[in-house]
Backbone as numpy.savetxt, mean C-alpha at the origin, in Angstrom:
# Nx Ny Nz CAx CAy CAz Cx Cy Cz
13.82 2.19 4.95 13.13 3.42 4.61 12.30 3.82 5.82
12.69 4.88 6.46 11.99 5.35 7.65 11.06 6.50 7.31
10.14 6.72 8.20 9.29 7.91 8.08 10.07 9.12 8.59
9.85 10.24 7.95 10.40 11.49 8.43 9.32 12.12 9.30
9.51 12.02 10.60 8.47 12.43 11.54 8.77 13.84 12.06
7.88 14.79 11.77 8.08 16.14 12.30 8.11 16.11 13.83
8.87 17.01 14.41 9.00 17.02 15.88 7.65 17.22 16.56
6.77 18.00 15.97 5.45 18.21 16.57 4.64 16.91 16.60
4.77 16.10 15.57 4.05 14.82 15.53 4.67 13.84 16.53
5.97 13.85 16.65 6.63 12.99 17.63 6.22 13.38 19.05
6.16 14.68 19.33 5.72 15.13 20.65 4.29 14.69 20.91
3.43 14.80 19.91 2.03 14.37 20.07 1.97 12.88 20.38
2.77 12.07 19.68 2.79 10.63 19.92 3.30 10.30 21.32
4.28 11.06 21.77 4.84 10.81 23.11 3.85 11.15 24.21
2.95 12.09 23.94 2.01 12.52 24.98 0.62 11.90 24.85
0.38 11.15 23.81 -0.95 10.55 23.66 -1.14 10.02 22.26
-2.37 9.97 21.85 -2.66 9.41 20.53 -2.49 10.45 19.43
-2.34 9.95 18.23 -2.16 10.79 17.05 -3.35 10.57 16.13
-3.88 11.64 15.59 -5.00 11.54 14.65 -4.54 10.86 13.37
-5.42 10.05 12.80 -5.11 9.37 11.54 -4.65 10.35 10.47
-5.29 11.51 10.37 -4.94 12.48 9.34 -3.49 12.94 9.47
-3.04 13.11 10.70 -1.66 13.54 10.92 -0.67 12.44 10.52
-1.00 11.21 10.88 -0.13 10.10 10.53 -0.10 9.90 9.02
-1.26 9.96 8.38 -1.34 9.80 6.92 -0.53 10.89 6.22
-0.57 12.11 6.72 0.22 13.19 6.13 1.71 12.90 6.26
2.12 12.34 7.37 3.53 11.96 7.56 3.92 10.88 6.56
3.05 9.90 6.36 3.32 8.84 5.38 3.40 9.43 3.98
2.45 10.29 3.63 2.43 10.92 2.30 3.73 11.67 2.03
4.18 12.42 3.02 5.39 13.23 2.84 6.67 12.40 2.88
6.67 11.31 3.65 7.86 10.49 3.82 8.04 9.45 2.72
6.93 8.95 2.20 6.97 7.86 1.22 6.19 8.26 -0.03
6.66 9.28 -0.76 5.86 9.82 -1.86 5.58 8.82 -2.99
6.52 7.96 -3.30 6.27 6.99 -4.37 5.19 5.99 -3.94
5.29 5.49 -2.73 4.28 4.57 -2.22 2.91 5.26 -2.18
2.89 6.50 -1.73 1.64 7.27 -1.66 1.03 7.41 -3.06
1.84 7.77 -4.03 1.33 7.94 -5.40 0.80 6.63 -5.96
1.49 5.54 -5.69 1.06 4.24 -6.20 -0.27 3.83 -5.59
-0.38 3.94 -4.28 -1.64 3.58 -3.61 -2.75 4.54 -4.04
-2.44 5.82 -4.15 -3.45 6.80 -4.61 -3.97 6.44 -5.99
-3.06 6.06 -6.86 -3.43 5.73 -8.24 -4.33 4.50 -8.31
-3.99 3.43 -7.59 -4.82 2.23 -7.66 -6.16 2.45 -6.96
-6.17 3.23 -5.90 -7.44 3.53 -5.22 -8.35 4.36 -6.12
-7.78 5.34 -6.83 -8.58 6.16 -7.75 -9.08 5.34 -8.93
-8.24 4.44 -9.43 -8.66 3.57 -10.54 -9.81 2.67 -10.11
-9.75 2.16 -8.90 -10.83 1.32 -8.39 -12.12 2.13 -8.25
-11.99 3.31 -7.68 -13.17 4.16 -7.44 -13.85 4.55 -8.74
-13.08 4.71 -9.80 -13.66 5.18 -11.07 -14.11 4.04 -11.98
-14.13 2.83 -11.45 -14.52 1.69 -12.28 -15.52 0.79 -11.55
-16.00 -0.18 -12.27 -16.86 -1.20 -11.67 -16.08 -2.49 -11.44
-14.78 -2.45 -11.64 -13.94 -3.63 -11.50 -13.89 -4.08 -10.04
-13.54 -5.35 -9.85 -13.42 -5.88 -8.50 -12.18 -5.34 -7.79
-11.15 -5.04 -8.58 -9.93 -4.47 -8.00 -9.18 -3.70 -9.08
-8.23 -2.90 -8.62 -7.31 -2.19 -9.52 -5.92 -2.45 -8.98
-4.95 -2.59 -9.89 -3.61 -2.90 -9.41 -2.53 -2.19 -10.22
-1.37 -2.16 -9.63 -0.18 -1.59 -10.25 0.72 -2.75 -10.65
1.09 -2.81 -11.92 1.99 -3.86 -12.38 3.30 -3.30 -12.92
3.51 -2.00 -12.74 4.72 -1.35 -13.23 5.77 -1.36 -12.12
6.93 -1.96 -12.38 7.97 -1.98 -11.35 8.42 -0.56 -10.99
8.85 -0.35 -9.76 9.35 0.95 -9.35 10.58 1.32 -10.18
10.84 2.62 -10.36 11.99 3.03 -11.17 13.34 2.74 -10.52
13.35 2.53 -9.21 14.63 2.28 -8.54 14.45 1.64 -7.19
15.56 1.39 -6.53 15.52 0.72 -5.22 14.90 1.58 -4.13
15.09 2.90 -4.19 14.49 3.77 -3.18 12.97 3.69 -3.24
12.43 3.69 -4.44 10.97 3.61 -4.61 10.46 2.22 -4.20
11.20 1.20 -4.56 10.84 -0.16 -4.14 10.81 -0.25 -2.62
11.79 0.36 -1.98 11.84 0.38 -0.52 10.65 1.09 0.09
10.20 2.15 -0.56 9.02 2.85 -0.05 7.78 1.96 -0.08
7.59 1.23 -1.17 6.43 0.32 -1.24 6.53 -0.76 -0.17
7.70 -1.34 -0.04 7.88 -2.37 0.97 7.62 -1.82 2.37
8.11 -0.65 2.65 7.92 -0.01 3.97 6.45 0.24 4.24
5.77 0.81 3.26 4.36 1.17 3.44 3.47 -0.06 3.62
3.73 -1.10 2.86 2.83 -2.24 2.88 3.23 -3.31 3.89
4.45 -3.26 4.39 4.87 -4.23 5.40 4.54 -3.77 6.81
4.30 -2.49 6.98 3.97 -1.95 8.30 2.46 -2.01 8.51
2.03 -2.70 9.55 0.60 -2.77 9.84 0.00 -1.39 10.05
0.71 -0.53 10.77 0.18 0.81 11.06 0.03 1.64 9.79
1.05 1.61 8.94 1.00 2.40 7.71 -0.05 1.83 6.77
-0.01 0.56 6.56 -0.96 -0.08 5.63 -2.40 0.16 6.06
-2.69 -0.06 7.33 -4.08 0.11 7.78 -4.52 1.57 7.73
-3.60 2.50 7.96 -3.98 3.92 7.86 -4.26 4.29 6.41
-3.49 3.74 5.47 -3.75 3.98 4.05 -5.10 3.37 3.64
-5.38 2.19 4.13 -6.66 1.55 3.82 -7.82 2.39 4.34
-7.73 2.88 5.55 -8.80 3.73 6.09 -8.91 5.03 5.31
-7.78 5.64 5.00 -7.79 6.92 4.29 -8.44 6.80 2.91
-8.07 5.76 2.17 -8.57 5.59 0.81 -9.85 4.76 0.72
-10.25 4.15 1.83 -11.47 3.35 1.83 -11.36 2.08 1.01
-10.17 1.45 1.04 -9.92 0.24 0.25 -9.26 -0.81 1.14
-9.17 -2.00 0.60 -8.36 -3.06 1.21 -7.18 -3.27 0.28
-5.97 -3.16 0.79 -4.78 -3.30 -0.02 -4.27 -4.74 0.01
-3.75 -5.17 -1.12 -3.09 -6.47 -1.22 -1.78 -6.23 -1.96
-0.80 -7.10 -1.72 0.54 -6.83 -2.23 1.22 -8.13 -2.64
1.80 -8.13 -3.83 2.57 -9.27 -4.32 3.91 -8.75 -4.84
4.92 -9.58 -4.71 6.26 -9.25 -5.20 6.73 -7.92 -4.64
7.45 -7.17 -5.43 8.00 -5.91 -4.92 7.23 -4.70 -5.40
6.18 -4.92 -6.19 5.51 -3.74 -6.74 4.03 -3.92 -7.05
3.52 -5.12 -7.05 2.12 -5.32 -7.45 1.21 -5.01 -6.27
0.77 -3.78 -6.22 -0.14 -3.30 -5.19 -1.54 -3.31 -5.80
-2.49 -3.87 -5.07 -3.86 -3.88 -5.55 -4.78 -3.27 -4.51
-5.78 -2.57 -4.99 -6.82 -2.01 -4.13 -8.11 -2.76 -4.42
-8.71 -3.27 -3.37 -9.99 -3.96 -3.45 -11.02 -3.16 -2.66
-12.25 -3.29 -3.04 -13.33 -2.72 -2.23 -13.36 -3.51 -0.92
-13.61 -2.84 0.20 -13.62 -3.58 1.48 -14.58 -4.78 1.47
-15.67 -4.67 0.76 -16.63 -5.78 0.70 -16.10 -6.96 -0.11
-15.04 -6.77 -0.86 -14.51 -7.83 -1.73 -13.61 -8.82 -1.02
-13.31 -8.59 0.25 -12.37 -9.48 0.93 -12.90 -10.90 1.08
-14.17 -11.09 0.89 -14.74 -12.44 0.93 -14.92 -13.02 -0.46
-14.46 -12.29 -1.48 -14.68 -12.74 -2.86 -13.61 -13.74 -3.30
-13.95 -14.53 -4.29 -12.99 -15.46 -4.87 -11.80 -14.72 -5.48
-12.08 -13.56 -6.08 -11.01 -12.78 -6.72 -9.97 -12.35 -5.69
-10.42 -11.84 -4.56 -9.49 -11.43 -3.50 -8.72 -12.63 -2.97
-9.43 -13.71 -2.67 -8.77 -14.90 -2.14 -7.73 -15.44 -3.11
-8.02 -15.41 -4.41 -7.03 -15.85 -5.40 -5.81 -14.94 -5.41
-6.05 -13.63 -5.32 -4.95 -12.67 -5.37 -3.99 -12.87 -4.20
-4.52 -13.08 -3.00 -3.67 -13.18 -1.81 -3.24 -14.61 -1.48
-3.59 -15.55 -2.33 -3.25 -16.95 -2.07 -1.78 -17.24 -2.38
-1.29 -18.32 -1.83 0.07 -18.75 -2.16 0.17 -19.08 -3.64
-0.88 -19.66 -4.20 -0.89 -19.98 -5.63 -0.78 -18.68 -6.44
-1.54 -17.67 -6.06 -1.48 -16.38 -6.75 -0.09 -15.77 -6.70
0.55 -15.90 -5.55 1.92 -15.38 -5.41 2.86 -16.12 -6.34
2.77 -17.43 -6.35 3.66 -18.22 -7.21 3.43 -17.95 -8.69
2.17 -17.81 -9.08 1.87 -17.55 -10.49 2.29 -16.15 -10.92
2.47 -15.26 -9.98 2.88 -13.89 -10.29 4.40 -13.77 -10.36
5.12 -14.84 -10.10 6.59 -14.81 -10.20 7.01 -14.90 -11.65
8.15 -14.33 -11.92 8.77 -14.45 -13.23 10.27 -14.30 -13.02
11.08 -14.77 -13.93 12.53 -14.66 -13.74 13.01 -13.23 -13.48
12.43 -12.25 -14.15 12.90 -10.87 -13.95 12.48 -10.28 -12.62
11.53 -10.90 -11.92 11.09 -10.37 -10.63 11.68 -11.12 -9.44
12.45 -12.12 -9.66 12.92 -12.94 -8.55 13.89 -12.22 -7.64
14.46 -11.12 -8.04 15.39 -10.40 -7.17 14.71 -9.32 -6.34
13.42 -9.20 -6.42 12.77 -8.12 -5.67 12.23 -8.58 -4.34
């Protein structure tokens, strides 16, 4: 799953740096399912007092699953989403995206979520193919 990069943005990248807002707009337009998922968990976190908010609903198809994997596996995309939404993202399996408050990265809850134990406990037979 690649980004659809407008020619003007590509020219800007070739001649120098690109503003975060321009890159985030490219991500939003190229990976709409990933954008919606991250937007939703970030909004849920912002509107609550919880330590984190997460998505536990599997994507409707392989294209959407690919978008999540693309967005969260790329350091540039993931970090730009984190800056844009003001959250720290964590990811398990093929769809469990969580948004944490940046200050929570030192918390036990965050450490449990991103631990190998947390990953193993989040496995289930129906998710093993993702």
